[in-house]
C-alpha positions in Angstrom: -6.7 30.4 42.4 -5.6 33.6 40.7 -7.0 34.7 37.3 -4.0 35.6 35.1 -4.4 37.4 31.8 -1.5 36.8 29.4 -1.4 39.4 26.6 -0.7 38.3 23.0 0.5 40.7 20.4 1.5 39.9 16.8 5.1 38.8 17.3 4.8 37.7 20.9 6.8 34.5 21.5 6.9 34.1 25.2 3.2 34.1 25.8 2.9 30.3 25.8 5.9 30.1 28.2 4.0 32.4 30.7 0.8 30.4 30.2 2.6 27.1 30.8 4.4 28.5 33.9 1.3 29.9 35.5 -1.3 27.3 34.5 0.5 24.0 34.2 3.3 24.5 36.7 1.7 26.8 39.3 -1.9 25.7 38.7 -3.6 29.1 38.2 -6.4 30.1 35.9 -4.4 31.6 33.0 -5.9 32.7 29.7 -4.7 34.5 26.6 -5.9 38.0 25.8 -5.5 39.1 22.2 -4.2 42.6 21.7 -7.4 43.7 19.9 -9.6 42.9 22.9 -10.8 46.0 24.8 -10.5 44.5 28.3 -8.4 42.2 30.4 -11.5 40.9 32.0 -11.7 39.9 35.7 -7.9 39.3 35.9 -6.0 39.4 39.2 -2.7 39.6 37.4 -1.8 40.8 33.9 1.4 39.6 32.3 2.8 41.5 29.2 5.1 38.8 27.8 8.4 38.9 25.9 8.9 38.6 22.1 8.9 41.1 19.3 5.5 42.7 19.3 4.8 44.1 15.8 8.3 43.0 14.8 9.8 45.8 17.0 9.2 48.2 14.2 9.9 51.8 15.0 11.4 50.7 18.3 10.7 47.9 20.7 7.2 48.2 22.3 6.4 51.4 20.5 3.5 50.1 18.4 2.1 47.6 21.0 1.7 50.5 23.4 -1.2 51.6 21.1 -3.0 48.2 21.0 -6.6 48.4 22.1 -6.0 46.2 25.1 -3.3 48.5 26.5 -5.8 51.2 27.4 -7.4 48.8 29.7 -4.1 47.6 31.1 -3.4 51.2 32.1 -6.8 51.5 33.7 -6.2 48.2 35.5 -2.7 49.3 36.7 -3.9 52.7 37.9 -6.6 50.9 39.9 -4.0 48.9 41.7 -4.1 45.7 39.6 -0.9 43.7 39.4 1.0 44.0 36.1 4.2 42.2 35.2 6.1 43.1 32.0 8.9 40.8 30.9 11.5 41.7 28.3 9.4 43.1 25.4 6.7 43.5 28.0 9.0 45.8 30.0 9.6 47.8 26.9 5.8 48.1 26.3 5.2 49.3 29.9 7.9 52.0 29.5 6.3 53.1 26.2 2.9 53.2 27.8 4.1 55.4 30.6 3.5 52.9 33.4 7.2 52.8 34.1 9.9 55.5 33.6 12.9 55.2 31.3 13.5 53.3 28.1 15.2 50.2 26.8 17.9 50.8 24.1 20.1 48.5 22.0 22.5 46.4 24.0 25.8 48.2 24.5 27.6 45.3 22.7 25.2 45.6 19.8 24.8 41.9 20.0 21.8 39.7 21.2 22.3 38.5 24.7 21.2 35.0 25.6 22.5 33.5 28.8 21.8 33.1 32.5 22.0 36.2 34.5 22.4 36.7 38.3 19.9 39.1 39.8 20.3 40.6 43.2 17.0 41.4 44.9 17.2 45.2 45.7 13.6 45.8 46.8 10.9 43.7 48.4 8.4 46.6 48.3 6.4 45.0 45.5 4.2 41.9 45.5 6.5 40.3 43.0 9.4 40.1 45.5 7.7 40.6 48.9 8.3 36.9 49.6 12.0 37.1 48.8 14.8 38.5 50.8 16.6 41.7 50.0 20.2 41.0 48.9 19.6 37.4 47.8 20.7 36.4 44.3 18.5 34.7 41.7 19.5 33.0 38.5 17.2 33.9 35.6 17.9 33.8 31.9 18.0 36.8 29.6 17.3 36.8 25.8 17.2 40.3 24.3 18.8 42.7 21.9 17.4 45.9 23.4 17.7 45.5 27.1 19.9 48.5 27.9 17.9 50.3 30.5 18.4 54.1 30.3 16.9 57.1 32.1 18.0 60.6 33.0 20.3 60.8 36.1 17.5 62.6 37.9 15.2 59.6 37.2 17.8 57.1 38.2 18.4 58.9 41.4 14.7 59.0 42.0 14.4 55.3 41.4 17.2 54.6 43.9 15.9 57.0 46.5 12.3 55.6 46.3 13.4 51.9 46.5 12.1 51.3 43.0 15.1 49.4 41.6 13.8 45.8 42.1 16.6 43.7 40.5 20.3 44.5 39.6 22.7 42.4 37.5 25.5 41.1 39.6 28.6 38.9 39.2 29.4 35.6 41.0 30.4 37.5 44.1 27.0 39.3 44.2 28.5 42.6 43.2 27.2 44.8 40.3 29.2 44.8 37.1 28.0 41.8 35.1 25.2 43.4 33.0 24.5 41.6 29.7 23.4 44.8 28.1 25.1 47.8 29.6 22.1 48.9 31.6 22.4 52.1 33.7 23.5 51.2 37.2 23.2 47.5 36.2 19.4 47.8 36.5 17.5 44.6 35.5 14.0 45.5 36.8 12.1 48.4 38.3 8.6 49.0 39.8 6.2 51.9 39.8 5.7 54.1 42.8 2.8 52.0 44.1 4.6 48.7 43.6 1.9 47.0 41.7 3.6 47.3 38.3 7.0 45.7 37.7 9.1 45.4 34.5 12.1 43.2 34.2 14.3 42.1 31.2 15.2 38.6 32.4 12.6 35.8 31.8 11.2 34.3 35.1 8.7 32.2 33.0 11.6 30.3 31.5 12.9 29.0 34.8 10.0 27.7 36.9 11.0 24.1 36.9 14.3 22.6 38.3 14.7 20.5 35.1 15.6 23.8 33.4 18.6 24.3 35.6 17.0 26.8 38.0 13.5 27.3 39.3 14.2 30.8 40.7 11.6 32.3 38.3 8.8 30.4 40.1 9.7 32.3 43.2 8.7 35.6 41.6 5.4 34.3 40.4 4.8 32.6 43.8 5.5 35.9 45.6 2.8 37.6 43.5 0.4 34.7 44.0 0.9 34.8 47.8 0.1 38.5 47.7 -3.2 37.6 45.9 -4.0 34.9 48.5 -3.9 32.2 45.8 -2.9 28.6 46.3 -0.1 26.8 44.5 0.1 23.0 44.3 -2.8 22.7 46.7 -1.1 24.6 49.5 -1.0 28.3 50.3 1.5 30.1 48.0 
């Protein structure tokens, strides 16, 4: 059983979704970690959830980056610990310097809330190592600032180093259906070591088939398999 720390900031609204997905659906030892705590404890996996931390004042993720717990998240990540940032969590990880680039207002200037198709671009991270490169997952998005941007040099580096993990694609599996205008249709990236991943879509919102797709569970199961955890009484 994996120990999962779910961070909670003022304004988080997907923390309970992550908790439900990891504890009640996947049977792991999940717990909430308040932003003022100085440690993530003995976690095997830290999840920085979606929402509107600190009301997204200044810019999304900018204030949460300075929360006391984030110093320990950086230490945990630099020591090889698994860190997943979802939506606002992705924004926080970029602000904290754990991932390159930034998330801007959607190109449409409208909030995007719909299912998105994600093509798996890289399996060189625990979060996708159990998936197949090129397969397409269906995972919902819900954000107003998901427009991933970086310098051309950084984008080229991410491509060259196999660090683009997910890309938005259309029904035929080809890029071009981004809900936010992201550079090169990027939906998720990883750090150089592969232990930190940020993604705008919400895998915690699609871990049960009753929700229309359970593809999100496959991302969590992949990470749990890497950790040697068990899911539903059998090896993940």
